[in-house]
C-alpha positions as CSV (number, residue, x, y, z in Angstrom):
1,M,-17.7,19.1,-2.7
2,G,-18.8,20.3,-6.5
3,T,-15.2,18.7,-7.7
4,S,-14.8,15.5,-5.0
5,G,-15.8,13.4,-8.1
6,E,-13.3,14.7,-10.8
7,R,-10.5,14.8,-8.1
8,L,-11.7,11.2,-7.3
9,G,-11.7,10.5,-11.0
10,G,-8.3,12.1,-11.4
11,G,-6.7,10.7,-8.3
12,G,-7.0,6.4,-9.3
13,G,-9.2,6.5,-12.5
14,L,-11.4,4.0,-11.4
15,L,-13.0,4.7,-8.3
16,G,-15.3,7.3,-9.2
17,H,-17.6,9.7,-7.6
18,P,-18.1,8.3,-4.0
19,G,-22.1,7.7,-4.2
20,R,-24.2,4.9,-3.1
21,A,-23.7,2.4,-5.5
22,Q,-21.8,-1.3,-5.4
23,V,-18.9,-1.2,-8.3
24,P,-18.2,-5.1,-9.6
25,V,-14.3,-5.4,-8.8
26,R,-12.9,-8.1,-11.1
27,W,-10.1,-9.8,-10.6
28,K,-9.0,-13.5,-12.1
29,G,-12.4,-14.9,-12.3
30,C,-13.4,-13.4,-8.5
31,V,-16.5,-10.6,-8.6
32,C,-16.6,-8.8,-5.3
33,L,-18.9,-5.6,-4.8
34,H,-17.6,-2.5,-3.8
35,T,-19.9,-0.6,-2.0
36,Q,-19.1,3.3,-1.8
37,L,-21.2,5.4,0.8
38,D,-21.6,8.9,0.3
39,K,-19.4,11.0,2.5
40,S,-20.3,14.7,1.8
41,E,-21.4,15.4,5.6
42,D,-17.9,14.2,6.6
43,G,-16.1,17.6,5.9
44,R,-14.4,18.3,2.9
45,L,-12.6,15.7,0.8
46,I,-8.9,16.7,1.2
47,Y,-7.2,13.5,-0.7
48,T,-7.8,10.2,-2.8
49,G,-5.2,7.6,-3.0
50,N,-4.4,6.3,-6.4
51,M,-4.2,2.5,-5.1
52,A,-7.0,2.0,-3.7
53,R,-8.5,-0.2,-6.9
54,A,-5.2,-2.2,-6.9
55,V,-5.4,-2.6,-3.0
56,F,-8.9,-3.8,-3.2
57,G,-8.1,-6.5,-5.7
58,V,-5.2,-7.9,-3.9
59,K,-7.4,-8.5,-1.3
60,C,-9.9,-9.7,-2.8
61,F,-7.3,-12.0,-4.9
62,S,-5.9,-13.1,-1.8
63,Y,-9.1,-14.0,-0.4
64,S,-10.4,-15.6,-3.1
65,T,-7.5,-18.1,-3.8
66,S,-7.4,-19.0,0.1
67,V,-11.0,-20.2,-0.3
68,I,-10.0,-22.0,-3.7
69,S,-7.1,-23.7,-1.5
70,L,-9.6,-24.7,1.2
71,T,-12.3,-26.1,-1.0
72,L,-9.7,-28.2,-3.1
73,L,-7.8,-29.6,0.2
74,P,-10.0,-32.6,0.7
75,Y,-9.5,-33.5,-3.1
76,V,-5.9,-33.3,-2.4
77,L,-5.8,-35.0,0.7
78,V,-7.1,-37.7,-0.7
79,Q,-5.2,-38.1,-3.8
80,N,-1.6,-37.8,-2.2
81,N,-2.4,-40.2,0.3
82,S,-0.4,-43.0,-2.0
83,V,2.0,-40.2,-2.5
84,F,2.9,-39.3,1.0
85,G,2.6,-42.8,2.5
86,S,4.7,-41.6,5.5
87,L,2.3,-39.5,8.7
88,P,4.9,-37.0,9.7
89,L,5.2,-36.3,5.9
90,Q,1.7,-35.7,5.1
91,V,1.4,-33.6,8.4
92,L,4.2,-31.4,7.0
93,F,3.0,-30.9,3.7
94,Y,-0.9,-29.8,4.6
95,G,0.5,-27.7,7.7
96,I,2.4,-25.6,5.2
97,I,-0.7,-25.5,2.3
98,G,-2.7,-24.6,5.7
99,S,-0.4,-21.8,6.8
100,F,0.1,-20.4,3.6
101,T,-3.8,-20.5,2.8
102,L,-4.2,-18.5,6.3
103,I,-1.3,-16.5,6.0
104,T,-1.6,-14.7,2.9
105,P,-4.6,-12.9,3.6
106,A,-3.9,-12.2,6.7
107,L,-0.9,-10.8,5.5
108,S,-2.4,-8.6,2.7
109,H,-4.8,-6.9,5.2
110,F,-1.9,-6.2,7.5
111,L,-0.1,-4.5,4.7
112,T,-2.6,-2.5,3.8
113,K,-5.4,-2.0,6.5
114,G,-3.6,1.4,6.9
115,Y,-3.8,2.4,3.1
116,I,-6.3,5.8,3.5
117,I,-8.6,5.5,0.5
118,W,-10.2,8.9,0.9
119,L,-9.5,11.5,3.6
120,Y,-12.1,13.9,4.8
121,H,-11.5,17.1,6.9
122,E,-13.9,19.1,8.8
123,D,-12.5,22.5,9.3
124,T,-14.2,23.6,11.5
125,T,-13.4,21.2,14.6
126,D,-10.0,20.3,12.4
127,N,-11.3,16.8,13.0
128,Y,-10.1,14.2,9.9
129,K,-11.9,11.1,9.0
130,P,-9.8,8.6,7.0
131,I,-11.5,5.9,4.8
132,T,-9.8,2.3,4.7
133,Y,-10.7,-1.1,3.9
134,S,-11.6,-3.7,6.9
135,I,-10.1,-7.1,6.9
136,V,-14.1,-8.1,5.2
137,F,-13.4,-5.7,2.1
138,S,-16.0,-3.1,3.8
139,E,-15.0,0.6,4.1
140,T,-14.2,1.7,7.7
141,S,-13.3,4.8,9.5
142,M,-12.3,6.7,12.1
143,V,-11.9,10.3,13.6
144,F,-8.7,11.9,15.0
145,H,-8.0,15.2,15.6
146,Q,-4.9,17.2,14.4
147,N,-3.3,16.7,17.7
148,D,-3.5,13.3,17.9
149,V,-1.3,12.9,14.8
150,K,2.3,11.9,15.5
151,I,4.9,11.7,13.0
152,P,7.4,8.4,13.0
153,D,11.0,9.3,14.2
154,S,12.4,7.3,10.9
155,T,10.4,6.0,8.0
156,H,8.8,3.5,7.7
157,L,7.7,1.8,4.1
158,F,3.6,1.4,5.6
159,T,3.5,3.9,7.9
160,T,3.2,8.0,7.0
161,F,2.0,8.8,10.4
162,Y,0.1,7.7,13.7
163,A,-3.6,8.7,14.5
164,K,-4.4,7.7,17.9
165,T,-1.9,5.0,17.5
166,K,-3.1,3.9,14.3
167,S,-0.7,3.4,11.7
168,L,-2.1,5.1,8.3
169,L,-0.7,6.1,4.8
170,V,-1.0,8.6,2.4
171,N,1.0,9.6,-0.6
172,P,2.1,13.7,0.3
173,V,2.4,14.1,-3.6
174,L,-1.5,13.3,-4.1
175,F,-2.9,15.8,-1.8
176,P,-4.4,18.6,-4.4
177,N,-3.8,21.6,-2.0
178,P,-0.2,21.2,-0.4
179,E,-1.2,23.5,2.7
180,D,-3.8,20.4,3.7
181,Y,-1.0,17.7,3.5
182,N,1.1,20.2,6.2
183,H,-1.7,20.9,8.2
184,L,-2.3,17.6,8.8
185,T,0.9,16.7,9.9
186,C,2.0,20.0,11.8
187,Y,4.3,21.4,9.4
188,D,2.5,24.3,9.2
189,K,2.8,25.0,13.1
190,P,6.3,27.3,13.9
191,F,9.4,25.3,14.9
192,T,10.2,25.6,18.7
193,F,13.5,24.6,20.3
194,D,13.7,24.1,23.9
195,I,17.0,25.5,24.9
196,E,16.9,24.3,28.5
197,A,15.9,20.7,27.8
198,S,19.0,20.8,25.5
199,E,21.1,22.4,28.2
200,K,20.1,19.8,30.6
201,K,20.5,17.1,28.1
202,E,23.9,17.8,27.4
203,P,25.6,17.1,31.2
204,E,23.5,13.7,30.9
205,D,25.2,12.6,28.1
206,K,28.4,13.3,28.9
207,Q,28.2,11.5,31.9
């Protein structure tokens, strides 16, 4: 784990080594404390996402603007009573504002919840531990085995693979050792082709 700090510094250039520290993230007036925990006991660090700081900043900005909007909503309500005299227009206007305020942070979390900040691999058990951001800005993790990994049949914009039905996103080119990515996605296993299953499927397709 001696080179973990170097990979973290080189991958994102902003997060640094994952030690027990709080890093202030500033985003247009919003200051959020990003706690980085010591995860050396989780195995070997095999991947560092280079968009982790950007993802955290987007979530922080989205949440802060929603809080500001909700804070100013009563003031806007009073000021616009004279403009929107009709009750249906007022309901429509504030419904749109309220929906936008709530949907924006929910959408940002939905799109980024599977983005892996760090990925650790325990060689002895072949278990993986991805670190992602939760809805409340804290780091969350799960543990899965290589056998739990499923590759989607088609390309998904925000999904590289599934682990125990959870969609996760990585950038394959950011793995310092390409063999780690191949092992994660089971590409290092020999390809087998079931001839009998193929022959059985042929008559069914013709029918």
